[in-house]
C-alpha positions in Angstrom: -12.3 34.3 -45.3 -11.2 35.3 -41.8 -10.1 32.6 -39.4 -8.4 32.4 -36.1 -4.7 32.9 -36.7 -3.7 29.8 -34.7 -5.9 27.7 -36.9 -4.3 29.1 -40.0 -0.9 28.3 -38.8 -1.9 24.9 -37.9 -3.5 24.2 -41.2 -0.3 25.4 -43.0 1.8 22.9 -41.1 3.6 25.5 -39.1 2.8 23.9 -35.7 0.0 22.2 -33.8 -2.7 24.6 -32.8 -1.6 24.5 -29.2 1.9 25.2 -30.1 0.8 28.0 -32.5 -1.0 29.6 -29.5 2.3 29.5 -27.5 4.1 31.2 -30.4 1.5 33.9 -30.4 1.7 34.4 -26.8 5.5 34.8 -27.2 5.0 37.7 -29.7 6.5 35.6 -32.6 3.5 36.0 -34.9 2.5 39.2 -36.7 -0.3 40.2 -39.1 0.2 43.2 -41.4 3.0 44.3 -39.2 1.2 44.1 -35.9 2.0 41.5 -33.2 -0.9 39.1 -33.0 -2.9 38.2 -29.9 -4.8 35.1 -29.1 -8.3 35.5 -30.6 -7.1 37.6 -33.6 -8.3 36.5 -37.0 -7.0 37.1 -40.5 -7.5 36.2 -44.1 -4.4 34.4 -45.4 -5.4 35.2 -49.0 -5.3 38.9 -48.2 -3.3 39.5 -45.0 0.4 39.3 -44.5 1.1 36.8 -41.7 4.7 36.4 -40.5 6.3 34.0 -38.0 9.6 35.1 -36.5 9.7 37.7 -39.4 9.3 35.0 -42.1 6.3 34.9 -44.3 3.6 32.2 -43.6 4.4 29.3 -45.9 2.2 28.6 -48.8 -0.4 25.9 -48.5 1.1 22.7 -49.9 0.6 19.0 -50.1 -0.7 17.4 -46.9 1.5 14.5 -45.8 0.6 11.6 -43.5 3.4 9.3 -42.2 3.7 6.3 -39.8 7.1 5.9 -38.3 8.3 3.0 -36.3 10.0 5.0 -33.6 12.9 3.2 -32.0 13.8 3.3 -28.4 16.0 6.1 -27.3 14.4 8.9 -29.4 12.4 11.7 -27.9 9.3 12.9 -29.6 9.8 16.7 -29.0 11.1 18.5 -32.1 13.9 20.1 -29.9 15.6 18.7 -26.8 17.7 20.7 -24.3 19.8 17.6 -23.6 20.6 17.1 -27.3 19.1 13.7 -27.5 18.0 12.3 -30.9 14.5 13.1 -31.9 12.0 11.0 -33.9 11.5 13.9 -36.3 15.0 13.3 -37.7 14.0 9.9 -38.9 11.3 11.4 -41.2 13.2 14.4 -42.4 13.7 12.9 -45.8 9.9 13.0 -46.5 10.5 16.4 -48.2 8.3 18.6 -46.0 8.2 19.7 -42.4 6.0 17.4 -40.4 5.0 17.2 -36.8 4.3 14.2 -34.4 0.7 13.5 -33.6 0.9 13.1 -29.8 3.8 11.5 -28.1 5.7 8.3 -27.4 8.1 8.5 -24.6 11.9 8.0 -25.0 12.0 4.5 -23.6 9.0 3.3 -25.7 8.9 2.1 -29.3 6.5 1.6 -32.1 3.9 3.5 -34.1 4.2 7.2 -34.2 2.2 9.4 -36.6 3.5 12.6 -38.3 1.7 15.0 -40.5 1.7 18.7 -41.7 -2.1 18.8 -41.5 -2.8 20.6 -38.2 -6.6 19.9 -38.3 -6.0 16.2 -38.7 -3.5 16.3 -35.8 -5.8 18.2 -33.5 -8.7 15.9 -34.3 -6.7 12.9 -33.4 -5.3 14.4 -30.2 -8.6 15.9 -28.9 -10.0 13.9 -25.9 -13.5 13.6 -27.5 -12.0 11.8 -30.5 -10.8 8.9 -28.3 -8.6 7.1 -30.8 -7.8 3.7 -29.2 -4.1 2.9 -28.9 -2.8 -0.7 -28.4 0.5 -1.7 -26.9 2.4 -4.9 -26.6 4.0 -4.7 -23.1 6.6 -7.0 -21.6 6.3 -7.0 -17.7 7.9 -8.4 -14.7 5.9 -9.1 -11.6 3.0 -10.5 -13.4 0.2 -12.4 -11.6 -3.4 -13.1 -12.5 -4.4 -10.7 -9.6 -2.1 -8.0 -11.1 -3.7 -8.5 -14.5 -7.2 -8.0 -13.0 -6.0 -4.8 -11.2 -4.9 -3.5 -14.7 -8.4 -3.7 -15.9 -9.8 -1.3 -13.2 -10.3 2.4 -13.7 -7.6 4.5 -12.1 -7.0 8.2 -11.4 -4.1 9.8 -13.2 -3.3 13.6 -12.8 -6.7 14.1 -11.2 -8.5 12.4 -14.1 -10.2 9.0 -13.9 -9.2 7.1 -17.0 -11.5 4.5 -18.5 -10.7 0.8 -17.9 -8.2 -0.4 -20.5 -8.6 -3.7 -22.4 -5.9 -6.0 -21.2 -5.1 -9.6 -22.2 -2.2 -12.0 -22.4 -0.4 -12.0 -25.7 1.0 -15.5 -24.9 1.2 -17.8 -21.9 3.2 -16.2 -19.1 6.6 -17.5 -17.8 6.7 -17.3 -14.1 6.3 -13.7 -13.2 7.1 -12.5 -16.7 4.4 -11.9 -19.3 3.6 -10.2 -22.6 0.4 -8.1 -22.4 -1.8 -6.5 -25.0 -3.1 -3.2 -23.6 -5.6 -0.9 -25.3 -6.2 2.5 -23.8 -8.8 5.1 -24.8 -7.1 8.2 -23.6 -3.5 9.3 -23.7 -2.3 10.5 -20.4 1.5 11.0 -20.0 3.2 7.6 -19.7 -0.3 6.1 -19.0 0.4 2.4 -19.6 3.7 2.5 -17.6 2.0 4.2 -14.7 -1.0 1.8 -14.8 1.4 -1.2 -14.8 3.2 0.3 -11.7 0.0 0.7 -9.9 -0.7 -3.0 -10.5 2.8 -3.9 -9.1 4.2 -4.8 -12.5 7.4 -3.3 -14.0 7.5 -2.6 -17.7 10.5 -4.1 -19.4 9.6 -3.2 -23.0 6.6 -1.2 -24.4 5.7 -1.1 -28.2 2.7 0.7 -29.6 1.5 -1.6 -32.3 -1.8 0.1 -33.3 -3.5 3.5 -33.3 -7.2 3.5 -34.3 -7.5 1.4 -37.5 -3.8 1.8 -38.3 -1.3 -1.1 -37.5 2.4 -1.0 -37.2 2.7 -4.4 -38.9 6.2 -5.5 -40.0 7.6 -2.0 -40.6 11.2 -2.1 -39.3 12.4 0.1 -36.4 13.5 3.6 -37.7 11.7 3.3 -41.0 8.5 5.1 -42.1 5.7 4.8 -44.7 3.0 7.0 -46.0 -0.5 6.3 -44.7 -2.9 5.2 -47.4 -5.8 7.4 -48.3 -8.2 4.9 -46.7 -6.2 4.9 -43.4 -6.4 8.7 -43.3 -10.1 8.8 -44.0 -10.8 6.1 -41.4 -8.7 8.0 -38.8 -10.6 11.2 -39.7 -14.0 9.4 -39.2 -12.8 8.1 -35.8 -13.1 4.5 -36.9 -11.6 2.1 -34.3 
């Protein structure tokens, strides 16, 4: 059955659909000896698809991983500055997996990896709206600042929905621990929203994504998602 080539690459765990489109635009993907263009379709059971001259990998076991990303690791699979990347921490899973979304270098906590491109695309698509919850240590706290955090703001020309914000424990002076749940995933969204409320982020840990929780998993360690967790994420369960 013919499908768009970027979807085939994504489903085989080669890259996310967006990254696969970039690879095609760069002329790195061919089908039956012809360089592919966006919009091209193929049948992987019949057609010979190659990436950088290498045959498309066979469809294999789909893997779903939860990593506790430590601070100081980038999420990109390659970094021009040579900084450590989070993918190195899950390399022993036995298959090549890709991060689902991002968690900036200075942030910690729950980061999902998979080789299931359709699963990753569903979670990252704006219409899916997977809630993400963070424990955030801040300086500059005040009750007024907390109320400002609860208001809708505009980031990158897009008005984000008001987050759910509460105190994780009683504040100490101008320092506090917040629980922040956001519904979108703009670049460094929680940090930017805190700054707009005149609070400085001292530490940021993602503790939940949708129905999946970080729990007591140590920093730098990973575990497989359970079948129930995968199904609940697929269904969009909060």
